[in-house]
ROVOVO-860435 format. One record per residue (C-alpha): residue number from 1; chain; x, z, y. Coordinates in steps of 0.05 Angstrom, whole numbers, m for minus. Each point is the difference from the previous one (the first is absolute). Layout:
N
[NUM, A, [X, Z, Y]];
...
REM end
This chain:
427
[1, A, [4290, 2624, 3964]];
[2, A, [m87, 11, m28]];
[3, A, [5, 13, m66]];
[4, A, [m23, m42, m58]];
[5, A, [m83, m6, m7]];
[6, A, [m23, 35, m58]];
[7, A, [m28, m43, m49]];
[8, A, [m58, 45, m23]];
[9, A, [m31, m4, 73]];
[10, A, [m3, m76, m4]];
[11, A, [m30, 15, m78]];
[12, A, [m51, 62, 29]];
[13, A, [m18, m47, 64]];
[14, A, [m19, m67, m51]];
[15, A, [m37, 45, m47]];
[16, A, [m44, 41, 56]];
[17, A, [m19, m75, 28]];
[18, A, [m15, m20, m76]];
[19, A, [m45, 76, 2]];
[20, A, [m29, m23, 63]];
[21, A, [m19, m82, m21]];
[22, A, [m33, 37, m53]];
[23, A, [m39, 33, 37]];
[24, A, [m24, m43, 43]];
[25, A, [m14, m58, m54]];
[26, A, [m51, 60, m24]];
[27, A, [m35, 2, 53]];
[28, A, [m6, m71, 9]];
[29, A, [m31, m7, m56]];
[30, A, [m41, 49, 5]];
[31, A, [m31, m35, 71]];
[32, A, [3, m69, m25]];
[33, A, [m47, 17, m66]];
[34, A, [m43, 47, 44]];
[35, A, [m3, m67, 47]];
[36, A, [m12, m43, m72]];
[37, A, [m61, 41, m15]];
[38, A, [24, 48, m46]];
[39, A, [m49, m20, m67]];
[40, A, [33, m31, m48]];
[41, A, [75, m8, m9]];
[42, A, [9, 29, 74]];
[43, A, [m24, 64, m23]];
[44, A, [56, 11, m51]];
[45, A, [47, m23, 42]];
[46, A, [m26, 29, 63]];
[47, A, [m1, 72, m39]];
[48, A, [71, m16, m34]];
[49, A, [15, m5, 82]];
[50, A, [m32, 55, 22]];
[51, A, [25, 54, m46]];
[52, A, [67, m31, m8]];
[53, A, [5, 8, 81]];
[54, A, [m17, 80, m7]];
[55, A, [47, 8, m46]];
[56, A, [46, m27, 47]];
[57, A, [m13, 32, 53]];
[58, A, [m13, 65, m44]];
[59, A, [90, m19, m19]];
[60, A, [20, m13, 67]];
[61, A, [m22, 64, 29]];
[62, A, [20, 46, m52]];
[63, A, [69, m39, m2]];
[64, A, [8, 7, 82]];
[65, A, [m24, 82, m4]];
[66, A, [56, 6, m39]];
[67, A, [49, m18, 56]];
[68, A, [m37, m4, 73]];
[69, A, [m75, 15, 27]];
[70, A, [m39, m72, m23]];
[71, A, [m7, m40, 63]];
[72, A, [21, 63, 40]];
[73, A, [m59, 48, m9]];
[74, A, [4, 69, m5]];
[75, A, [m29, 13, m75]];
[76, A, [10, 52, m39]];
[77, A, [52, 3, m54]];
[78, A, [33, m73, 25]];
[79, A, [71, m4, 16]];
[80, A, [14, 41, m60]];
[81, A, [68, m10, m10]];
[82, A, [22, 11, 75]];
[83, A, [m40, 63, 15]];
[84, A, [31, 35, m69]];
[85, A, [67, m28, 14]];
[86, A, [38, 71, m7]];
[87, A, [m38, 21, m61]];
[88, A, [23, m78, m30]];
[89, A, [63, 11, 8]];
[90, A, [m1, 80, m20]];
[91, A, [m35, m23, m69]];
[92, A, [47, m72, m14]];
[93, A, [65, 58, 21]];
[94, A, [m31, 43, m54]];
[95, A, [m16, m65, m48]];
[96, A, [77, m24, m1]];
[97, A, [20, 78, m2]];
[98, A, [m22, 10, m69]];
[99, A, [m14, m69, m24]];
[100, A, [77, m27, 12]];
[101, A, [40, 68, 18]];
[102, A, [m17, 38, m59]];
[103, A, [45, 34, m42]];
[104, A, [m28, 8, m59]];
[105, A, [m37, m67, 10]];
[106, A, [70, m26, 13]];
[107, A, [44, 28, m58]];
[108, A, [m56, m20, m52]];
[109, A, [3, m75, 18]];
[110, A, [77, 7, 4]];
[111, A, [2, 28, m77]];
[112, A, [m56, m56, m12]];
[113, A, [54, m44, 33]];
[114, A, [65, 17, m43]];
[115, A, [43, m10, 70]];
[116, A, [71, 6, m38]];
[117, A, [m16, m54, m56]];
[118, A, [m37, m46, 40]];
[119, A, [70, 11, 53]];
[120, A, [37, m11, m62]];
[121, A, [m39, m58, m16]];
[122, A, [13, m38, 65]];
[123, A, [75, 12, 6]];
[124, A, [13, m16, m69]];
[125, A, [m17, m82, 33]];
[126, A, [65, m33, 32]];
[127, A, [m19, m34, 54]];
[128, A, [m51, 73, 30]];
[129, A, [74, 40, m7]];
[130, A, [39, m58, 37]];
[131, A, [m58, 3, 52]];
[132, A, [8, 67, 14]];
[133, A, [69, 1, 1]];
[134, A, [m3, m50, 47]];
[135, A, [m44, 32, 38]];
[136, A, [37, 63, m8]];
[137, A, [60, m28, 31]];
[138, A, [m35, m31, 59]];
[139, A, [m26, 64, 24]];
[140, A, [66, 29, m7]];
[141, A, [27, m57, 53]];
[142, A, [m57, 12, 51]];
[143, A, [15, 70, m6]];
[144, A, [81, m4, 9]];
[145, A, [m22, m41, 68]];
[146, A, [m52, 66, 25]];
[147, A, [58, 40, m5]];
[148, A, [38, 28, 56]];
[149, A, [77, m13, m22]];
[150, A, [16, 47, 61]];
[151, A, [m40, 50, m26]];
[152, A, [15, 1, m68]];
[153, A, [71, 8, 21]];
[154, A, [m6, 66, 30]];
[155, A, [m51, 31, m42]];
[156, A, [60, m25, m65]];
[157, A, [45, 44, 45]];
[158, A, [m38, 58, 19]];
[159, A, [m18, 2, m78]];
[160, A, [66, m7, m21]];
[161, A, [27, 50, 53]];
[162, A, [m46, 52, m17]];
[163, A, [10, m6, m78]];
[164, A, [81, 4, 15]];
[165, A, [m12, 61, 44]];
[166, A, [m42, 35, m52]];
[167, A, [23, m18, m52]];
[168, A, [47, 65, m33]];
[169, A, [58, m33, m19]];
[170, A, [41, 68, m23]];
[171, A, [m55, 12, m47]];
[172, A, [3, m72, m24]];
[173, A, [73, m4, m10]];
[174, A, [2, 61, m42]];
[175, A, [m52, m21, m43]];
[176, A, [38, m72, m10]];
[177, A, [62, 44, m3]];
[178, A, [m32, 39, m51]];
[179, A, [m27, m65, m45]];
[180, A, [76, m12, m1]];
[181, A, [19, 56, m22]];
[182, A, [m41, 4, m43]];
[183, A, [25, m2, m80]];
[184, A, [67, m18, 29]];
[185, A, [m5, m68, 34]];
[186, A, [35, 20, 55]];
[187, A, [54, 5, m46]];
[188, A, [m18, m77, m23]];
[189, A, [8, m24, 75]];
[190, A, [61, 44, 7]];
[191, A, [25, m48, m68]];
[192, A, [m13, m64, 39]];
[193, A, [36, 18, 59]];
[194, A, [59, 27, m37]];
[195, A, [m8, m72, m34]];
[196, A, [2, m40, 60]];
[197, A, [55, 44, 37]];
[198, A, [35, m24, m52]];
[199, A, [m8, m72, m4]];
[200, A, [14, 2, 75]];
[201, A, [57, 28, m9]];
[202, A, [27, m43, m57]];
[203, A, [m10, m68, 44]];
[204, A, [63, m31, 24]];
[205, A, [m28, m9, 84]];
[206, A, [m7, 77, 2]];
[207, A, [68, 14, m47]];
[208, A, [34, m41, 62]];
[209, A, [m42, 14, 61]];
[210, A, [28, 86, m40]];
[211, A, [68, m19, 4]];
[212, A, [0, m44, 69]];
[213, A, [m19, 67, 17]];
[214, A, [48, 42, m29]];
[215, A, [57, m35, 30]];
[216, A, [m25, m7, 71]];
[217, A, [m12, 74, m6]];
[218, A, [73, m2, m25]];
[219, A, [37, m48, 51]];
[220, A, [m42, 53, 65]];
[221, A, [12, 70, m19]];
[222, A, [68, m9, m28]];
[223, A, [27, m61, 32]];
[224, A, [72, 11, m9]];
[225, A, [m2, 17, m84]];
[226, A, [m37, m59, 2]];
[227, A, [62, m52, 22]];
[228, A, [49, 48, m36]];
[229, A, [m49, m5, m66]];
[230, A, [m7, m81, 12]];
[231, A, [78, m1, m12]];
[232, A, [m13, 9, m71]];
[233, A, [m76, m14, m17]];
[234, A, [m40, m27, 43]];
[235, A, [m65, 43, 26]];
[236, A, [m49, m52, m15]];
[237, A, [4, 11, m76]];
[238, A, [21, 84, 1]];
[239, A, [m78, m1, 36]];
[240, A, [m28, m61, m50]];
[241, A, [34, 54, m52]];
[242, A, [m31, 53, 23]];
[243, A, [m70, m27, 11]];
[244, A, [3, m21, m77]];
[245, A, [13, 69, m15]];
[246, A, [m50, 32, 39]];
[247, A, [m54, m36, m16]];
[248, A, [25, 6, m86]];
[249, A, [m8, 69, 18]];
[250, A, [m55, 4, 42]];
[251, A, [m45, m52, m59]];
[252, A, [31, 56, m56]];
[253, A, [m30, 60, 46]];
[254, A, [m66, m45, 0]];
[255, A, [15, m13, m79]];
[256, A, [m1, 80, m2]];
[257, A, [m62, 15, 40]];
[258, A, [m41, m58, m38]];
[259, A, [16, 30, m76]];
[260, A, [m8, 82, 17]];
[261, A, [m65, 18, 6]];
[262, A, [32, 76, 27]];
[263, A, [47, m41, 54]];
[264, A, [11, 41, 58]];
[265, A, [m22, m48, 38]];
[266, A, [m66, m1, m27]];
[267, A, [m11, 79, 10]];
[268, A, [20, m19, 70]];
[269, A, [m53, m58, 2]];
[270, A, [m58, 35, m41]];
[271, A, [7, 70, 46]];
[272, A, [10, m42, 74]];
[273, A, [m71, m50, m15]];
[274, A, [m26, 71, m26]];
[275, A, [9, 30, 67]];
[276, A, [m27, m47, 38]];
[277, A, [m60, m11, m36]];
[278, A, [m12, 71, 8]];
[279, A, [14, m5, 71]];
[280, A, [m47, m58, 15]];
[281, A, [m51, 50, m18]];
[282, A, [20, 49, 27]];
[283, A, [44, 0, 63]];
[284, A, [m35, m10, 64]];
[285, A, [56, m37, 42]];
[286, A, [14, m57, m62]];
[287, A, [m81, m1, 14]];
[288, A, [14, m10, 74]];
[289, A, [55, m52, m14]];
[290, A, [m39, m39, m31]];
[291, A, [m70, 5, 41]];
[292, A, [52, m27, 60]];
[293, A, [28, m58, m33]];
[294, A, [m76, m14, m22]];
[295, A, [m22, 5, 68]];
[296, A, [59, m49, 20]];
[297, A, [m12, m50, m46]];
[298, A, [m76, 0, 24]];
[299, A, [26, m21, 66]];
[300, A, [50, m36, m7]];
[301, A, [m15, m71, 22]];
[302, A, [28, m42, m70]];
[303, A, [m38, 41, m31]];
[304, A, [m60, m13, 49]];
[305, A, [11, m71, 7]];
[306, A, [8, m11, m80]];
[307, A, [m77, 31, m6]];
[308, A, [m21, m31, 40]];
[309, A, [19, m69, m8]];
[310, A, [m27, 20, m67]];
[311, A, [m67, m23, 8]];
[312, A, [23, m63, 45]];
[313, A, [38, m20, m66]];
[314, A, [m54, 14, m50]];
[315, A, [m60, m34, 40]];
[316, A, [38, m59, 14]];
[317, A, [22, m5, m86]];
[318, A, [m80, 13, m12]];
[319, A, [m26, m59, 49]];
[320, A, [52, m46, m28]];
[321, A, [m22, 8, m70]];
[322, A, [m79, 11, 33]];
[323, A, [m3, m56, 33]];
[324, A, [22, m51, m62]];
[325, A, [m59, m13, m56]];
[326, A, [47, 21, m56]];
[327, A, [6, 71, 22]];
[328, A, [41, 52, m39]];
[329, A, [m41, 43, 31]];
[330, A, [m70, m38, m14]];
[331, A, [30, m12, m66]];
[332, A, [14, 73, m23]];
[333, A, [m62, 23, 27]];
[334, A, [m39, m62, m56]];
[335, A, [41, 26, m55]];
[336, A, [m16, 73, 16]];
[337, A, [m67, m29, 5]];
[338, A, [4, m32, m78]];
[339, A, [22, 66, m23]];
[340, A, [m53, 36, 29]];
[341, A, [m55, m46, m34]];
[342, A, [36, 1, m60]];
[343, A, [5, 81, 4]];
[344, A, [m72, 2, 18]];
[345, A, [m21, m48, m63]];
[346, A, [34, 37, m48]];
[347, A, [m13, 73, 14]];
[348, A, [m62, 26, 0]];
[349, A, [24, 68, 19]];
[350, A, [27, m33, 67]];
[351, A, [m63, m29, 13]];
[352, A, [m42, 59, m4]];
[353, A, [42, 35, 47]];
[354, A, [3, m50, 54]];
[355, A, [m81, m6, m18]];
[356, A, [m7, 77, 10]];
[357, A, [46, m5, 73]];
[358, A, [m37, m63, 30]];
[359, A, [m67, 29, m12]];
[360, A, [20, 74, 26]];
[361, A, [45, m36, 62]];
[362, A, [m82, m43, 12]];
[363, A, [m37, 63, m6]];
[364, A, [51, 35, 48]];
[365, A, [6, m58, 49]];
[366, A, [m89, m9, m1]];
[367, A, [m9, 62, m4]];
[368, A, [34, 11, 71]];
[369, A, [m32, m73, 28]];
[370, A, [m70, 37, m22]];
[371, A, [m8, 24, 75]];
[372, A, [33, m50, 40]];
[373, A, [m38, m48, m37]];
[374, A, [m55, 12, 19]];
[375, A, [5, 24, 62]];
[376, A, [29, m64, 13]];
[377, A, [m51, m47, m14]];
[378, A, [m51, 45, 36]];
[379, A, [47, 19, 69]];
[380, A, [0, m82, m5]];
[381, A, [m67, m21, m3]];
[382, A, [m22, 50, 47]];
[383, A, [47, m25, 44]];
[384, A, [m26, m71, 0]];
[385, A, [m52, m19, 46]];
[386, A, [m75, m22, m22]];
[387, A, [13, m67, 13]];
[388, A, [57, 0, m54]];
[389, A, [m34, 24, m40]];
[390, A, [m55, m41, m5]];
[391, A, [53, m60, m8]];
[392, A, [37, 32, m47]];
[393, A, [m57, 14, m53]];
[394, A, [m37, m63, 15]];
[395, A, [69, m36, m2]];
[396, A, [2, 38, m80]];
[397, A, [m57, m4, m24]];
[398, A, [m55, m52, 43]];
[399, A, [20, m42, m50]];
[400, A, [m45, 27, m44]];
[401, A, [m59, 25, 47]];
[402, A, [2, m64, 12]];
[403, A, [m29, m27, m58]];
[404, A, [m41, 67, m8]];
[405, A, [m39, m45, 48]];
[406, A, [2, m55, m27]];
[407, A, [m37, 32, m69]];
[408, A, [m48, 40, 41]];
[409, A, [m26, m72, 26]];
[410, A, [m1, m26, m75]];
[411, A, [m30, 68, m28]];
[412, A, [m42, 1, 61]];
[413, A, [m26, m71, m18]];
[414, A, [m3, 15, m74]];
[415, A, [m51, 48, 22]];
[416, A, [m37, m34, 47]];
[417, A, [m12, m61, m57]];
[418, A, [m26, 67, m46]];
[419, A, [m51, 23, 41]];
[420, A, [m30, m68, 22]];
[421, A, [2, m5, m77]];
[422, A, [m45, 59, m19]];
[423, A, [m44, m16, 63]];
[424, A, [m11, m75, m24]];
[425, A, [m26, 31, m71]];
[426, A, [m41, 54, 30]];
[427, A, [m33, m47, 36]];
REM end
């Protein structure tokens, strides 16, 4: 399939034909005026046409000499652009570097622009924010389709495993327990546990379960005694009474612990917790055990399956949301952009800070790209063959050069008229 024709080529061809037609018309007018005797008005026509033809030929030569040798003749200082391609390429590269990627110029222009203010004004329009949010939604949806899910799952599993193995669980647990014991917070946790235990002991279902266990234990351990006692009082009633008394005793003991800040049970709890924190910090065997638990956890099938499925669930949820016009993610982006717009419009210090960052980033990027751009422009032009270079330049500036030929024809003719007028006046 051929690429579409460049419309500039047809336009250049048409303008060239006009220039040639003007030259032929002037040459014809010059010949015809001499055939008519060259007197009177024909003298003026001949003078105009003669000078116009000379001007047209001179400008034709000048225009053609820029790109190629006129009529193929080896005339010095012709085909200027192809013969100086390397110098032209280097000059254009330097021009782009010094006039488009000069860090100082870029910083000055950005400072005059006040990019942060412009961004704030642009984002201040709801339509602009919605358009940008929808654009981001489309990009995110396309990005999700590009991801290799197997590779992402493997990467997540690898990351989680590495983090688990690097994590110093003993030190972290010691820090957490240290925070828990600060300001007696651990006693508050202890109290909450005792209160919950007391509530649990007071539940009818727990009482019934305890009575059943006592009755079953008596019948199992002392079957003869249980049979004898059954004649006097059923063992179930005895078990129920024992369960009630044991429950009451435990609840009373719990109440005593809750109301006595110096209770021995509390002291034992303090000593155990302090000792365990110290062991976490100093006992290599305990740290090694925790490390072993971590290693087992990192490779456990349930963990790897759960972690591997995280990305699949996240990606599915994101796809489902991003596929909708009223996407929640897009709405959050739109609200965030609105907040940013309002902050940029209200806060001058924020605008100044953002402008400073933009200027620094732009000048830093420009500094890195200057030589790259110069080399790229120069090498690209040098890689073109002469015909391609001439073709591209003619398509770019050839139209204007044809108007030079038109002007040369007209100006030459007017000069011819002026010279003929002087000749007539002198005679």
